[in-house]
N, C-alpha and C positions, 0 to 999 in steps of 0.2 A: 827288432820289435815285430811282433806278428800282426797280421792284418786285423785280427779281432781286437787287439788291444788299441790299434790305431783307430778302428771304428768306434770303439768305446769312447776314446778321447774326443773324437769328432761329435759323437752323439752327446757326450756331456757338455761339450762347448756349446752346441745348439741349445741344449736344455738350459745351460746357464744364461745364454742370451735371451731365450724365451721367457725365463723367469724375470730377467731384468726388464724386458719389454712389457710383461704383464704388470710388473710392479709400477712401471712408469705410467702405463695407461690406465690401470684399474685402481690405483691407490691415490689418496690425497697427497702424499709426499711426492709421488711421481708427477702429479699435475703441477705441483709447485715448482718441480724441476723443469718441466716444460716451459712454464711461464718465465722462469729465470733465464733459460736458454733463449727464448724469444726476445726478452728484454735486452739480452746481451748481444744477440746476433742481428736484430733488425734495428737500424738507425731510427731514432725518433720515437720508438715504441716504449711505452711504459704501462705495465699491467699490474695492478695490485689485487691479489686474490685473497679473499678471506679464508677462514678455515673450512676446507671442504674441497670438493672435486669440481673440475670443469664440467659444463653441460649437466649439471645436477641442481641447478637453481641457486647455486652459491653466488651472492652478490660480489661484483668486482668493479674496480674503477679501471678505465682504459684511457690512455692518452696517447695520441699519435700526432706527429707534425712532420710536414715535408714542404717542399717548395710550393706545391699546388694545394696542399690540404693541411688543415689543423683540426684534429678530431678529439673530443673529450666526451667520455661517457661516465656518469656517476650512478653507482649502485645498479649496474647492468646485471641482469639475471637471465640466464638461458638454461632451459630444461629440455633434455632430449628423451623422447620415447619412441621405441621402434614398434611399427605396426599398430599404431593407435589411431589417430586421425588420418594417417597416411603411412607409407613405408617409413618415412622419416617425419616425425612430428615434433615440433619445436614450440615452446612457450617462451616469449621474450617480454621482459619488463625492465624499465629504467626510471630513475628519478629525473635525470636530466641528460640530454644529448645536445652537444654543441659542435657545429662544424663550420669552418671558414674556408671557402674555396677561392682560389685565384684563377683568373682567366689564363688560358694557354691556347696557342694556335693549334688547331687540329692537324694531325699528320695525314699524309696521303692515304695511309691505311684507314684512318678514322673517316676520311672523307669518302671513301669507297663505300658502296652500298651492296649488301649481300641480298640474294633472293632465296636462300635456303631456309626451310622451316625448322624451327628449334623443337626437338622432341626430347623430353626428359626421360632417361631410362628407368627412373623409379619416381613414385609419387612423393611430393614434398608438401608438408602442411605446416603452416604457421597458425597453430590453433588459437592462440591468444596473444596479442601484441598490446602492451599497455605502457605508455610513456607519459609521465606527468608533464614535462616541459621539453620543447625542441627549439633550438635556436640556430638558424642557418644563415650565414653571411656570404654573399657573392659580390665582390667588388663593393659598390656602394648601396647594394640592396640587402635587405635584411628581412627574414621570415621568422616569426615566432609562433609556435603552436602550443596550446595548452590542452592537456588531457586527451591524447590520441588513443583510440581503441580500434583494433582491426583484427580481421581473420582472413587468411589467404590459403588457397589450395591449388597446387599445380600438378597436373597429371598429363602425361604425354605433351601435346602442344597447346594445351588449353589452361589458362589461368582463370580462377574464379575468386573474386573478392566478395565475400558474403556480407561484410560490413566495413565501413571506414567512417568512424565517428570522431569529430573534433568539437570540442567545446568552444574554443576561441582561437582565431587566427589573426595575426597582425603582420601586414606587409608595409615596410618602410621603403619608399622609393626616394632616390635623390631628386633634388630640385632641378627641374628641367633648365638646362643651360640654353642661353640665347644662341640659336643656330644662325649661321651665316645664311643670308638669303639665298635660296636656291632659285635658279632660272625656272620660270614657269614653262612647262612643256607645251609645245605646239601641237602635239598629237598624242594619242594613246594607242599602244599596241594591243592587238587581241591576245586574250589569255590562252596559253598552251600548257596545260597542266598534264604532266606524266602520271600514269597510274601509281598508286602507292602500294608497296608490299609490306605486309605486317607478318613478322616471322612467327607469331603466336596468336592464337585466338584469346580474347580477354572478355570476361563479363563482370560488370560492376553491379551487384545487386542493390547496394545501398551506400550512398555517400551523403553524409549530413554534417554541415558545419553550422553551428548555432549562431556564430557572430564572426564577421570579417571586418577588420579595420584597415583601410588603405590610407597610409599617411604619406604626404608629400609636402614637405615644407610646413607651413602653418595650416594647411588644408587637410581635413580628415573626412573621409567618406566611409560610412558604416553600412554594411550589408547585414541585415538582421538574420537572414537564414538562407542557406544554399543547400538544395537537395538534388541529387543526380542519380538516375538509373540508366545504364547504357551498356552497349556491347560493341566490339570491333573485331573484324576479321580481315582477311586479305582482299575482300571484295567491297565492303562497305563499313560505315560507321552509322550506328543507329542509337538514338537515345529515346527511351521510352518516356522519361519524364525529366525535365529540367525546371526547377522551381526556384525563384529568387524573390526575396522581399527586401526592399530598401527604400528609405525615404517616403514611406507611406504608399509605395507602389508595389504590387505583387505581379510577378510575371510567371506564366506557365508555357512550356514549349515542348514540342515533340517533333521528331523528323528523322530523315535519313539522307546520308550523302553516299552515293555509290560511284565507283570508278572502274568497274570491270571492263566495260567497252569504251564509254565516254562519261565524262563527269556529268552527273545529274544531281539535282537538289530537290527535296520535298520537305518543307518545313512549315510549321504553324506556331505562331506566338500570340498569346493573349495577355495584354496588359490591363490591369484593373486598379482603379483608384477611386474610392467612394462610389458614386453612381455612374462613373464614366469607364467605358471599356474601349479598348482598341484591339482589333484582330488583324494580324499580319500574316499573309500567306505568300510563300514563294515555292514554285514548282516548275519542273521541266529541265531540260538540258541547258547548259550555259549558253548555247547559241540561240535558244528561244526561251529564255527564263521569264516567266510571267510573274507579275507582282499584283497582289490585291490587298487593299487596305480598307477596313470598314470600322468606323467609330460609332458608338452608341452612348446616349446620355445627354449631357448638356450641349455637346457640340457634335451632332450627327454629320457624318460625311462619308464619302466613298472615293477610293482611287483605284484605277485599273491601269495597268501599263505592261510593257514588254521591253526587254533589253537583250542585245546580242553581245555577250562579253568576249566572244571569240573573234569578232571582226574588229578592224581598225576603227578607233574613236567610238566604239561601243554604241552603235545605232540604237535609238529607243524611241518610244512614244509613251505618253502619259496623259490621262484625263482625270481631273479632280473636280468633284461636285460636293457642295455642302448647302444645307437648308437650316433655317431657323436657329441661328446662333445668337443667343442673348449675352451680350458683352457688357451690359450696364454695370454689374457689380465690380468689373475690373477698372473702370474709368471714373473720372471725377465730372462734376458739373462743367458744361452742359451735355456731356455725352453719357450721363448716368443711365439713360434708357436706350442706348445704342443696340440695335438688333440688325443682324444680317439675314435678310429673307432668302437671298439666293446668291451663291458664289460659285464660279466655275473658272477653271484654269486648264488649258490645253497646251502641251509641249510636245514638239515633234522634231526629229532630226538626229544628230549625233553630238558628242560632247564638244566637237569643234565647229559645228554649224547647226544651230537649233534656233527655232522661233517659238514664241509663247504668247498667249493672249490671256489676260485676266480681266474678269468682269465681276464687280460686286455691286449688289443692290440691297438697300436696307432703309432704315429710318432711325432718327434720333428721338422721335416722339411719334405718337399716332399720326400727326398731320404734317410731319416734316421729313421728307424723303432725303436720302443721301445715296449717291452713285459714284463708282470709280471704274474707269476703264483704262487699259494701257496695253501696248504691244511691245514685245521685247525681241531683239535679235542679238545673238551672242555666239561667242567661240570660247575656246579655253583662255584667251588672253584679253578679250574685251566684251563690252555689253553696250548695246545701243537701245535707249528708252525713247520711244517715239509715241506721240499722240496720247500721253498720260493725262487724264482729265478727271477732276473731282468736282462734283456738283453738290452743293449743300445750301439749302435755303436760297438766297439771292446770290450766293457766291459761286463763281466759276474759276477754278484754279487749273492752270496748265503747266506741264513740265515736260522739257526735252533735255536729254543728257546723253553724253558719250563718255564711257568709262574705259580705261585700259590699265591693266596691272601686269603687263609683260615686264616692265622695268619700273619698279615703284608703283605708285598709283597716280594716275593723271586723269583729267576729265574736263569737260565743259558742261556748264549747267545753264539753262535758260528757263526761267519761270515767271509766271505772271499770276497775280492774285487780284481779283477784281469782282466785287468789293470784299474786303475782309469782314467775317461775321463778328464784329467787335461787340455788338449788343448782346450777343448770346454769351460770350465769355465775361463781359463787364457789364452786367445789367444796371449798375449804378452810374454808368456813363451815358446818359441819353444824348441824342443828337450827335452820334459819332459814326463816321463812315470813312474807311481808309482803303486805298488801293496801292499795290506795290509791283514793281518790275525789278528783276535781277538778271544780269548777265555777268558771268564770272568763269574764269579758268583757274585750275589749281594743279599742283604737282606735289607729291609727297613721296620721298625716297629716304628711308631710314629716318634720321633726326633732322633732315633738311626738308623744308617745305617752301612753296612759293604760291602766293595768292594774288591774282590779278582781277580786280573788280572793274569791268568795263563800264558798268552803269548800275547804280542802285538808286531807285526813285521811289518815294513814298509821297502820297498826296491824299487830300481829303479834309475832313473836319473831325475835330476832337472837342467834345462838349460845346458844340456850336461855333468853335473858333477854327479858322483855317490853319492847317498844319501841312508842312511840306519838308521833305528832306531830299538831298541829292548828294551822292558821294561817288568819287572816282579815284581809285588808289591801287598801288601794288606794294606787297610786303613780302618779306622772307622771314626765315626763322630768327634772324637777328633784329627783327622789327625795323629793318632798313628798307627804303624804297622812295616812293614819290606819292605824296598826297596832293593830287591835282586840284581837287576841290572837295570841300565839306560845308554844306550849307544846311542849317536847321532854322526853321521859322515856326512860331507858335503864336497865333494872334498877331499882336503888334510887336512881338519880340523876335530877335534874329541873332543867330551866331554864325560867323564865317571863319573857317580856318583853312589855310593852304600852305604849301611849301614843300621843302625837300627833307627826306628822312634817310639820308645817306650817312657816310662817316662824318660829314659836317652837317649839322642841322641848320635849317633856315625856315622856321615856321613862324607864322604871324597870324593873329586872329583878332576879331572885334566882336564885341557884344553890345547889343542895344535892347534893353529890357524895359517894356511898359506893360506890366501885367497886373491884373486884378485877380484876387484869389478865387479859386474854383476847387472842384473835388480833386483834381489831379495835383495842383500846386496851391495848397491853402495859404498863400502869401500875397500880400500887396507889395509890389516892388517896382520902383522906377530907378533905373541905373544905366550907366554906360561904361565901358571898359575896353582896355587893349591889352594884348599879350604878345610877347616876342620870345622865342626859344632859339638860341643860336649856340655856336661853338661845337666842340667835338660831340659825337654821339654818346661817347662814354663819359664825358664831362660837360654837360650843357650849362648854359647861362640862361637864366630866366628873369625877365622883367615883366611886371604886370601892374597896372593901375585900375582901380575900380571906384567910380563915383556913385554913391548911392544917395539919391535925392530923398527917397521915402521908403521905408520899410515897415511892414506891420504883420505880425503873426501872433494870433491868439491875443494875449494881453500885453504883448511887447510892441512898442512903437518906437522907431528910430528915424532920425532925419539928419541930413547932411553928414553922411559917413563917408570917409575917405580911406581907402586901402592902397597902400604902396608896398611892393615887394621887389627886392632886387637880390638875386643870389647867384653865386658863381661856384659850381661844384669843383671846378679846376683849382680854385684857390681855397681848398679846404672848406668848402661850402661857406664862404664869406657871405653874410646875409645882413641886409638892412631892411627891416620890415616894420611897419607901424600901422595902427588903426586909430583913426581920429573920429570922434562922433560929437557933434554939437549937442545933441539932446537924445536921451534914451528914457523911455517911460515903461515901467512895468507896474501894471495895475495902477494904484494911486501913488506909487513912489516914482520919483523923477531923479535922473542923474544927468549932469551936464559936463561939457568939457572932459569927455572920457578919452583916455589915451592909453593904448597898449603898444609897447615897442619892444622889438627884438633886434639887438646889435651884436655883432661879433662873428666868429667862425665856429667850426665844429668843435675845436678844442677850448675855446674861451668865448662866452657870450653872456649877455645881460638882458634880463627881462624885467621891465618896469610896467606897473599899472597904476594909473592915477585917475581918480574920479572926484567930482563935486556934486553936491545936491543932497538928497535925502540920505543917500549912502556915500559917505566920504571914505575913500580907500586910498592907501599909499602902500604899494608892495614893491619890493625889489628882491630879485634873486640873481645869483651869479652861478655859472656852471660851465661844464664842458665834457666832451666825450674823451675818455681815456681808457685804453685797454678794453674796448667794447663795452664800456659802461659809462652812463652819465652821472657825474658827480657835481652836485650843486649845493648852495647855501641860501636859504631863505634868510637874508640879513636884516631885513626891515619890513615890518607890516603893522599897519594901524587901520582899524576899521571903526567907523563911527556911524551908528544908526540910531535915530530918535535920541540924539544927545547922549547915548551911552557908547563908551569907547572900549574896544578890545585891542589890546596892545601886546605885541610879541616882546617878551622880556629878554630873550637871548636868542642867538642865531640858531636856526634849525638846519642840520646837515642832512642832505638827501642824496641817496644813491639808487640808481635804476640801471638794470641790464636786462638782457634777455633771459637770465636765470633767476634774478631776484630783484626786489625793491626794498629800500630801508629808509626810515625817517628816525634820526636819533632823538633822544629825549630833549624836549624843549618846552618852554612854559609860556602861558598866556595870562594876562591880567584883565579882568572885567571889573572896573571900578575898584573895589577893595578885595576882590576875590582872586584866587590864583589856582590855575589848573595846568598840569604838566601831562604831556602825552608822548608816546613813542610807539613805533611799530616796524614790523618787517615781514616780507613775503618772499618765499622761495617759489618762484614761478614754475620751475621744473618739476618739483615734487608736489606742489600745491599746498605746502605747509606754511603756516604763518602765525604771527602772534602780535599782540598789541597790549600796552600798558598805560594806565592813566592814574594820576595822583591828584586828589583834590585837597588843597591846603586851605583851611579856614575859609570855606566858601560862605559868604554872607548872604542869607536868603533875601535880604531886602534888596540886593542888587538886581533882582529879577522882577521887582514890584512894578517897574516902569512898563513892562510888557503885559502885566496882568490887568492894567488900567483899573476899572472900577469893580472887577469881579471879586477880587480878594487882595489882601495885603499879607505878606509874610514877614516874619521876624524870627531871629535865631541864626544859628550857623551850622555848618556841616563840614565834615572831613571824611575822607575815605580813599580806598584804592580799588582798582580793578585790573585783573590780568586775564587775557583771553588768548587761546591758541586754537588753531583750526587746521584742517587738512582736506583738501579737495572739496571745500565748501561745507564740511561737516565740523562742528565743534568737537574739540578734543579736550579742552580745559577751560574752565571759567571760575576764577577765584577772586574774592575781593571782600571788602567790608565797607559799610557806610554808617556814619554816626551823626545823628541830628540832635542837637541839644537846644533847650530853651526855645523850642518851636512854638510859635503862636500864629494862628490864622485869624486875621481880622476881616470881618465882613460888615457892610453897611446895609442897614434896612430902615427906610423911612426916617433917615436922620440919626438913627441910633447905631452905635458900634457894638458888634457882638464878637467876642473873642473865644476861640477854642484853643486851650493850652495843651501842648503835648511836651511834657518836660523831657522826655527822652525817647528817641526812635533809633533803634540799632538793627543792623542787618549783617549777617555773616554768610558769605557764599563760598562753598568748597565744592570740589569735583574730583572724580577719577576718570578713567578712560571711557566709561559708559554713562555715568550718572553724575548729576549736579544736585547740590543741597543748598537751600536758602533757609537759613535760621533767622527769624526776626522777632522783635519784641517791641511793644509800645507801652509806655507808661505815661498816663494822663490823669490829672486830677478830675477830669470830667468823664473821660471814657473808661478810666480804670486801667487795669493791666491786662493786656492781650499779648499772647505769644503764639508762634506757629512755626511749622517746618514744611517747606515745599521741596519735593524731589521730582526731578524731571530728567528724561534721557537727553543726552547731548545730540542724538540724531534727531533732526528736526521732524522727520517724516514718522518717527515712532512716538505716538502719543498714548500707547497702551499701558506704559509703565509709569505714568505720572501719578505721584502720590502727594497729598497735601494734608496737613493737620493744623487745626486752629484750636487753641486752648484759651478760653476766657477764664483767667484766674480769678479776677474780681472786677466786676463793673457795677457801679452804683448808679441808679437813676436819679438820685437826689440832686446832684449838680446840674441836671438838665432843667430843674424847675425854674430857677431864675431866668434862664435863657428863654424857655417857653413863655414865661410871664411877660418878658420884654417884647417878644415877637408878636404874641397874641393880645397884648395890652390888657390882660386879665390875670387875676391871681390864680396861679396854678400850684397846687401841692402835689408832688410826685415823690414816690419813694419806691425802692425795690432793689433787689440784688440779682445780677445776671451771672451765671456760671455755666460752663459747658466745655465739651471736648468733641471735635468733629474731625473725621478722617475721610478724605476723598482719594479714591484710587481708580485705576483703569483709564479708559478712554475719556478724554475731557468733554467730548461731545455727549457722552452718556456715562457719567461716572458712577461708581459705587460709593455710597455715603454710609459711614458708620459713626455712631456717637449720639450725643444728646445735648440740648440746650435747655436750661431751666431758669425761670424767673420766679423768685420767691419774695415774700413779704411785700407784695404789690400794694401800694396805697395811692389813691388818685382822688383829687377833689378840685373842682373848678366850676365857676358859674356857667361857663360855656360847655362843660362836659355833660353829656346826658346821663352818665353814670358816676357814682362815687364808690370807691372800692377800699377795702381794708383787708389785710391779711390774705391776700389772694395769690394764687400761683398759676403759672403756665409752663408747660414743658413740651418739647418736641424731641422724639427719639427717631433716629434714622437707622435703618437696617437694609443695607444693600441699595436697592432702587425704589424704596418706599419709606414713608415716614409715618409716625404715629403722634397725634396731638392729644394731650390731656390738659385739662385746666379746671380749676375751681375758684370761681369769683364770688367774693363775699361783699354784699352791699353794706355801705356805712350804716344804714338805718335798718339793717336786717335783710333777709332774703339771700338767696344763693342761686348760682347758675354754674352748672357742670358742662364742660365741653369735652367731647371725645371724637376723635377722627382719624382717618387714614388717608394717605396720599401716595400715588405711585406715578412715576414718569417714564416707565418703560412697559410695553412698547409705545404707549401714548399716555398723555397726562389724564389721570383719573383721581377723583377725591371723593370722600364722604365725611361730613362733619355732622354730629348730632349735638343738640343743645337742650338740656333738661334743667328746669329751675323751679324754684318755689318763692313766690312773693318777691321777685327781684325788682327793685325800684328803678324806674327810668324817669329822667326829667329832661326831655328833649329841648325845652326852652322855658323861659320864665313863665310862671303861673301855670305850668303844665307838669303834672307828675302822675305816674301810674305804676302799679305793680303788675308784673306778668309772671305767669307759671308756664313756660314754654315746654313743649315736647315736639321738636321739629327736627328734620333731617335734610341736609343739603347734599346733593349728589352732583358730580360733574364727570362727564365723559363724552367722548365724540364731539368735543366743542360745544356741549349743551349742558345746561345746568337745570336742576329741579329742586324745588323746596316743597316738602310734604310734611304734614303734621297738624298739630293744634296748639293754640295759644289761649290760655285762660287769663282774663283780666279781672281779678277780684276787687281791685281797688283803683280809683282814679279821681283826680281833681283837675278840672280845666276851668280856667277863668279867662275870658276874653273881654276886655273893656272897649277896645277899638277894632275896627275892621282893618286887618293888615293890608299894606300896599299890595295891589295886584290880585286881591282876593275876588274882586268884582270883575268878571270877564267881559270883554267887549262883545257887543251884540253881533251875532253871526251875519246880520244883513248890513253891517257897516263895511263900506268899500273905500279904501284910500288909494288914489291914483298915484302910480309911481312908488308905492311903498315897497321897501326892501323886505323880501321874505326871509324870515328867520330860519336858519337851518335847524332842522329837527335832529336832536341828539339821539342817537341809537346806541343800544348796547352792543359791545363788540362781540358778545356771544348770545346765542338763543337761550332762553330759559322758560320754565314752566313753573306754575305755583298751584298748590292744592293745600290750603291751610284753613282749618276751622278756628274761628275766633269766638270765644265765649266771654261775654261781658257780664260781670256779677252785678249784684244789686247795691254795691257800694261805690258806684262810679257816678260822680256828681259833676255837673257842668253848669257854669254860670257864664252866659254870653249874651250880650245885647238884649237884656231884659228877661232872658230865660234862666230859671233856676230849677234844675230838675236832676233826679237820678236817672241813670240810663242802664237798662239791662237787655240782654238779647243774645242772638246767635247769628253769626255771618260765616258763610262758606265762600272763601276767596279762591278764585281759580284763574289761571292764565295759561294759554298755550303760546308757543313761539309764533312771533309775527302778529299777534293779536293783543288787544287791550285787556287790562286787568278787569275781571268781571266779579260781581258779588251777588250772592242770593241769601235771603234770610230777613230778619226783622229786628229792629231795636224798639224798645218801648220806653216811654217817658213816665217815670214813677214819682209820685209826691212832687209833681212839678207845678210851678207857677210861672206865669208869663206876664211881664210888665207891659201893658198897652192901655192907651186912653187914660193914663193916670191911675190905673187900677192894677192890683195884684190879682190877675186872673188865674183861677185854679184850673190846671190841666186835668180835664175829666177823661179825655181819651187822647193818648199820644202814641202813635204808630209811625215808624219810619221803615218802609219796606224797600228791599233791594232785590232787583231781578235784572241785572245788566251792568252797565258801567257804574263804577263806585261813585262817581260824582253826579249821577243822576238818579237819586232815589225817589220814591213816591211817598207823599205825606198823607196822613189821616189824623188831624189834630183838632180837638175841641177844647177851648178854654173858656170858662164861665166865671161870671162875677160871683164873689162870695155870697152864698145863699143867706148867710146870717145878716147881711146888710142889704138884702134885696127884698122889697115889699111884696106882699100878696103871694109869696111863695113861687114867684115867677123865676124861671131859669133863663138868664140872658147871657150870651157870649159870642165868641167868634168861631168860625169854622174855616180851617185851611186844609185843602185836598188837591190831589193831582200831582203831576211831576214838579220837582223843585225848580226846574227851568221855566215852566209856565204854570204856577200854582193858581188855584181858585180861592178867593177870599170872600167870605160872606158873614153877615151878622144874623144870628138866629135867636129864637126864644121858645120856650115851652110854658104855656101853650103858645101856639103859633099866633103871631100878630104882625101887623105891618112893621116895615123897617124903622119907621120913625119912633113908634112905641118901644120896639126892641132896643134901639139905640138909647132911648131915655132910661129904660131899665138898666142898660149896660153902663152908662155914665153916671146916673143919678140914683139908681136903686128904686126909683119910683116911676110911675106912668106920668105922661104929660098931663098937666092941668089945663084949665080953660083960661087962666089968667095970665097976666104978663109976668108974675113972679115965677110961675113954672118955667116959662121960656127963659127968664133970666137965670134960673138955676141950671137949666141945660147949658146955656151959654157959659155960665160961670164954671161948670164942670168941664166943658171943653177947653176953656182957657186954662183951668187948673192942670188938666192932663198935659197940655202942651208945656206949661211952665215947669211941671215936675220933670218932664222929660229932658228939658233944656238944662235944669238946675241939678240933676241927679249926679252927674259926674263931678261937679264942683263940690257938692256936699260929701260925696264919697271920699275925695282926696282930702278934704278938711278933717273928716272923722279919723282917717288913717293917721294924719299928723298928731291927733290927740290921743292915739293909742288904741282906737277901735279898729276892728276888722270887719269886712263884709258890710260896710255902711251903705244903707239904702234910703231913698226918699220916696214916699208914696201917699196914697189917700185911703182913708177908712170911712166907714159909714156910708149913708145915702141921704139924699134930700138936704134938708136943712141941718142935719146932724153930721154932715161931711166934715172930716178932719184931715189935716195934713200930719203925716207920721214920719219921723226920723228914727231909724233903728240901726243898732250895730252890736257886735259881739265883743265882750271884754275877754272871754275865754271861749273855747269851742262849745261850752255847755251853757254859758250865761249870756243872755240877750237883754239889751236895755232899749227901751222905746220911749220917745217923747211925742205927744200928740196935742195939736192946737186946732180948735174949731175954725171953720172957714166963716160961718155966719154968726158965731158967737165967740166970746173971749175966754171960754173955758178951756183949760189945759190939764193934762194928766201925765204921770210917769208910770211906766210899767216895767217890771223885771221878771223875765221868764227864765226858768231853770229846767234844763232837760235832765230828767232822772234816767230814763232809758230812751231808746231810739224813737218811741212813740208815746211816752208819758212825760208830761210837763207839769210844773207848778208855776203859776203866774200870780204876782202880787201888783195891784194897781192902786195908785194914790192920786186923788183928784177931787172932783166934787163928791164922789163916793169912794171909800176905801174898800177894797175887796181882795180876797185870795181865792183863786180858782185852781181846780185840779182838772187837767185836760188830757184826754187820751184820743189818739187817732185810729180810725178803723179803715181797713181797705176792703172795698167790694169789687169783685171781678165782674 
């Protein structure tokens, strides 16, 4: 074979190999072949490559496991570009990276340190790194990272990280194990730090972690943000910015650590929280490291110091000063105003030999200073506190202590408090002053401790009573030791205890109490007692006796009470205990011969209770502890109170343990009624339930406790089932049915019955809501039903919803009940219907719906109004209501009501009343019609009444002066008279009402018969009396006086002030037709109604005697005796007529006449006595008899119109007259 052919074969072989290599490197199948080879040749490696090539962005899954590492990558994508961001430029992304590392001991090669600089022959760039989730586990530590983004460039020996962003990082640390106690060092060596070599220079342009969670056990610490900008080289570490935000505190730091020649530190840290800032600076070499601290804000302070970390025990000095610290907001009374004006602390020495002095000066109030001083001497293993003193108010406290922690913690404490500022802490305890001294040694090492109290003394006064305490004892962690003495005394009461607290107990004590209640112990108690505790420490025996001669607390009084207890824990807690009381009084109830006894041991014991007196009880229960639960039976129970007996019908099984409590179903009987109950409670989970069943409960069985308030009749039956969890209701279901219910009440010897034929309720619930469906059927109340929905969570009242539907309610059945109660005939009718819904918060609910009353009819002698076919309605819309009403008077007239009311944010209301000729009859013989147009407003706890009222018609007749109408004179003084309390309105109100009285308002009262007309303006402002202004006129009036029908010529009643103090201007004259000589004679009334002026006048003017003669007789005085007799006769006649007028009026009314009157007519010798009355409103009949002659006549007058009359007279002369009245202004 020639050389050429051989060369061609070799060249062809190389070409074939090159083609194969090219296909493997440059094609997707080749890359898949490489992946398969790697999976086959590398143990623990598994790579899954999708369709595509390596380093081209094709996603792949990589899994690798070895003894030290378990790695898993999901959707890992790597893209390679040459000469882009660097010589080699990579983009890396992954959905999930997970790595688990196991610890391994470093080899000698790993422990060695190289000083060679690392130079990369080409530049490498990681242009974009994106990882959605990273999970790294190392031993018991775990780090999770969410959404990591980064960019890194490495050229020569310099690495630059342009960004490193993390959305969230979580660091889970193992729970710290309890370390074995390490010996406390007795000295500290100086620090000798070698220089650090960094093989590459690194720059971190931006590191930002938005949230870091550090979790250790149940404790989680959250860092809200971490930002870092730093660089490091072979000479120093420098951070330009380090910012951290956590727990409301932000920290900013910058600094440098260099180690080229010797270690030096220059660092500044600024902590900021709210208005407070803390600046910390450290600078200088470690042999002369200076520290400066300065705080600003609420607690300004300054610290300066220096420490040598390179020398043994780190010598240092430090000076701390603070001014104006206000600590009141951090403390409770009486230190709520504590202020530190000046504080200083100086420390000098080294860690194993230092001395310190602390001085504090301040005040707890402007006039109460407080001061504290102390000197400290210490080493690494002990601390000596000497001359510690606290001065506050009158109290001076001193403390001296020696502490050592080289092996455990041991020490000696001596303190003296004289006197304690008790009044400041307990202001309700006057006359109190205490002083105390304590000398004690202690030792604590691990779980073992020992306390030796050489002396504890307390003395002074408490609430004015002497108090003293003295104790001397030693105890260890097993509560074993010696109680040398323990004496407590308070007033005349004393307690003494002493004895041994070792493996065998030998304790004895006595108590002698003679105490009267005070603020500390609100009990009156006189008693004596003894106590002995003996036996093994783990199984003691206790014997105690207590004789209580007298006991009183609140409304409980007991006397001659004996308590005896004997128990032996070694004999399964065999116990014999009893309480005997001769007399116990609670309020007005008394019990005698009370005995409560407990006999048995832990596994089987019996409890009995017996009492006599007002409450007679006999209870017996048996039980015992088995399998860590108490199981018992309430076998017998009888309770008698006020002659009513409650009896247990069957035994009740009871079980109680640390996890649950249960009472099985059992029944009780009250007279003729039966109730059964059961319940259980899971103490661990907080879940529980209870059930109750009411069987034929007779309502009359509870009448004994209702006394005279009411009596019930009927029966009820129902069930109730309740479940709860952690104090919150989870279920409440039940039903209650009442039938033939009657409520009887007594009033002034009469029995009134309210029947309710059927009352039923149905209660259902789910996990969140309970519903109560109820219905009432009554022959009196009608039919009412409703639904109440409420949340089972007691704190949630926003979802409460209630509906009330009045299906049918008639007012007619209430008429006989009102008639009985009021002792007057009452006619009442009407129908009520409505539908109301309440929802939301019950303190301010939303109300929707309406209530209507239709066909209202009302008539009664005591009612001021009589109604027919009237309606009232109220409509609710949210937090406001609307009132509408149309009232129709029985005798005509109407009154329309319209109003609104709102109760949020505060109560406001407005009601308007408009009417026409609405008849009112407030009392007998008084009636009037009104046409109102008034508005009543309420708001801001103040009411106002504005509008006008027209009174077109009125009739008032007063025959006698009502009781109390005549006021007592202001100058009357009664010694020791009780002042009557003036009733005041609960709200302020104002009035501005115009009253217009029409010309058909007639009043007959005490001799006055007149029409009244006029206008009054009624006004009132809060806290002031009602005022009136205006005038009323008397029209067509007559006044009966001096036996004459005087004609009111002028009648004016003026108001300008208080309503009960008008001014009068009234002139009443004798009838000119029966007055001689054309003389006008009469009376004149003027001035205030409280002090009126009365006079007799005449026209023309004449003396009073002549004017009186014309007034009485119609003629002047003559010169003879007959004239005087006529005057005298007229005076007697006027008095007789006045005295007989009421009798004649009552007699006429019996005969069928109305408005019967008795008077005189004529003048002189033609004077006549006249009796007149009305057969109808238009027909008047009169009978007249002469006084000085025997002539008589009868007259009939018929009113055609208001001022036109026809009068027929029959007597000595018969006549028919046509009369017309004229008015002159």
